[in-house]
N, C-alpha and C positions, 0 to 999 in steps of 0.2 A: 604722431610719431615724435615730436619735439619733447611732448610731456614725458614720454618714457625716457628720453636721452637727458632730461634734466637732472635725473638722479646719478646719471653715470659721469657727469662733467665736474671735474674738479680743478681749481686753479693751483698751478704749480709754478712759481717763477723761475725755476731752474728748467722745466720742460714745458715750454709754452708752445709747442709746435711751429718753431720758427723752421722757415725754409731758407734756401740759398739767398733769397732776396731780402732776406730779414723781415718777412711778413709773418705775423701772427695769425691764428684762426680768426681773430676779431678784423685783421685787415682784409683777408679772403672774403668773409662774411659781408663785410661792408662793401667790398668791391663788386660782389656778385648780387648785391641788393636782397640779402637775406635778413630782413629786419628782426624777425623774432630770435633768430640764433644770434645775431649781434647784440640785442638787449639782454639776452640770456648771459652771454660771455661777460658783459659790462656787469650784470648782476653778480655774477662769481666773482668778480674782482679783476678782470682783465683791464688793462690800462688804454683807455680810449685815447690818450694823448701820445701812445707809442708812435715811434716814426720808423719807417721802412728805409730801404737804403736810397731812396729817392728823395726822403724826408716827408713822406705823406703820411698823414694821420689817418685813422679809420673814418673819421669824420669826413676829411677830405675826399676820401675814396668813395665814400657814401654819396657825396655831393656829385661827384663826377658821374657816378651811376644813374643818378636821376637826372642831370642833364642829357646824358646818352639816350636815356629812355624818351624824354620830351623831344629831343632831336629826331629820334626813330620814329615818334608819332607824326612830328611836323612832315618828315619826308614822306612817310605814308599818305598823310593827308594830301601833300603837295602831287604826289604821283596819281591820286584818286581824282583830284581836280583837273589834272592835266588830261586823264583818260576821259573825263566827263567832257571836257571842252572840245576834245577830238570826236567824240561821239555826236555832241550838238552840231559841230562844224559839218560832219557827215550828213547828219539829217536835215540841216540847213541847206546844203548844196544839193541834196536829193528833192527837197521840196522846191527850191528855187529852179531846177532843172524841170520839174513837172509843170510848175507855172509858166515857165517860157513855152514849153510843148503845148499848153492850154492856150496860150495867146496866140501862138503860130496857128493851131487850128482854128481859133476864133477869126483871125486875120484872113484865112483862105476864103472867107466868105466877104464878098465885097462891102455889103452894108453893115457888117458887124453885127447883125441880129440873128445869125445862124439860121436864117430862113424861117424864123417864127415871129409871128406878128403878136403883140400884146395889146 
């Protein structure tokens, strides 16, 4: 799809899709992680150093996007680790309870040999 759109995109300094926040299409592409589109816009002459109302460049917005992706992945990993720790804790508790029950059963016999001679 991007290949088809390459023909239709033209750079026009007077009409560069600015919205209320002073962001160009390049800002928006960078902010949302659309690498191919951002590269295409730069290739077509869009200014990668232009600033929005917060004085952020498209490069800075792309960097923020990558940080948020990394943080999201870290949070997901942390969540999965927590789930695994809880599961292992439950299994440990279950195994411990079974071991205690087994020792109580063995202790029920005075000699501890379960009435079996070896």
